[in-house]
Each structure stands twice: as structure tokens, then as C-alpha cells.
C-alpha positions in Angstrom: -11.6 -54.2 15.3 -8.2 -53.4 13.8 -5.7 -51.1 15.4 -2.2 -50.0 14.8 -0.1 -50.9 17.9 3.4 -50.2 16.5 5.1 -49.3 13.2 8.4 -48.8 11.6 9.5 -45.4 10.3 12.4 -45.1 7.9 14.5 -41.9 7.9 17.4 -41.0 5.7 20.5 -40.6 7.9 21.1 -37.0 6.7 17.6 -35.9 7.5 17.6 -37.5 11.0 21.0 -36.1 11.9 19.9 -32.6 10.8 16.7 -32.9 12.9 18.7 -34.0 15.9 21.3 -31.2 15.4 18.5 -28.6 15.3 17.3 -29.7 18.7 20.6 -30.3 20.4 21.5 -26.8 21.5 18.0 -25.7 22.5 17.7 -24.7 26.2 14.6 -24.7 28.3 14.0 -21.2 29.8 12.5 -22.6 33.0 15.5 -24.7 33.9 18.3 -23.4 31.7 19.1 -27.0 30.8 19.1 -28.5 27.4 15.8 -29.7 26.0 17.5 -32.8 24.7 18.0 -33.9 28.3 14.3 -34.6 28.5 14.1 -35.9 24.9 16.7 -38.6 25.1 15.7 -40.5 28.3 18.4 -42.1 30.4 21.2 -40.8 28.1 20.6 -37.1 28.7 22.1 -34.4 26.5 25.7 -35.5 27.0 25.4 -39.1 25.7 22.5 -38.6 23.3 22.9 -39.6 19.6 20.5 -39.4 16.7 19.4 -43.0 17.1 19.1 -42.8 20.9 17.0 -39.6 20.5 14.6 -41.3 18.0 14.5 -44.5 20.1 13.3 -42.6 23.1 10.7 -40.6 21.0 9.3 -43.9 19.8 9.3 -45.8 23.1 5.7 -46.1 24.3 7.0 -46.7 27.9 8.3 -43.1 28.0 4.8 -41.9 28.8 4.7 -39.6 25.7 4.5 -41.9 22.6 1.0 -43.1 21.9 2.4 -46.3 20.3 5.7 -48.0 19.7 7.7 -46.6 16.8 10.7 -48.4 15.5 12.9 -45.7 13.8 15.3 -47.1 11.2 18.1 -44.9 9.9 18.9 -45.5 6.3 22.2 -44.6 4.5 21.7 -41.5 2.4 20.3 -42.3 -1.0 19.0 -45.8 0.0 15.5 -47.1 0.2 13.9 -49.4 2.7 14.3 -53.0 1.6 
């Protein structure tokens, strides 16, 4: 049998930064804290960056990702090589 165990995902920097920015100010009603605190692992909301956020989302050891995802941010207008 064949199975996908991990993969690479390429994002344009502008898209990734806009996605991160759209989540950054969201608060959890139950705690009043920022949602990004739970979405950026050990960095929390204060030290979170776009790359750290994506790295945590793709880390299978976080208990949430079903497989390892290596997110690669590309300069705007470039293509994966």
C-alpha cells in the first residue's frame, strides 16, 4: 500500500501574510485570549509570525495535523523551483 506521510505546500508570501493577519486579532469568547495563542504553539500570540504559525499548523506532533506539512513561503510572483 502507498500512503502520503508528509508533503510540501508552497504559498505566496502575500497570501500567507494576509491569512495570518486575518487570524491575529481574533479572540476566543471562552477565554478572552487570542486564538493565535493556541495556533502558534510555544510562541504564543506575542512572538508568532506567519512562518511560525504555518510551521505549527503543519507539525504532526501538535496533535492536530494528520500528517507533516512543510510550508514554504515564496516571494510574491515566484514559482516553486
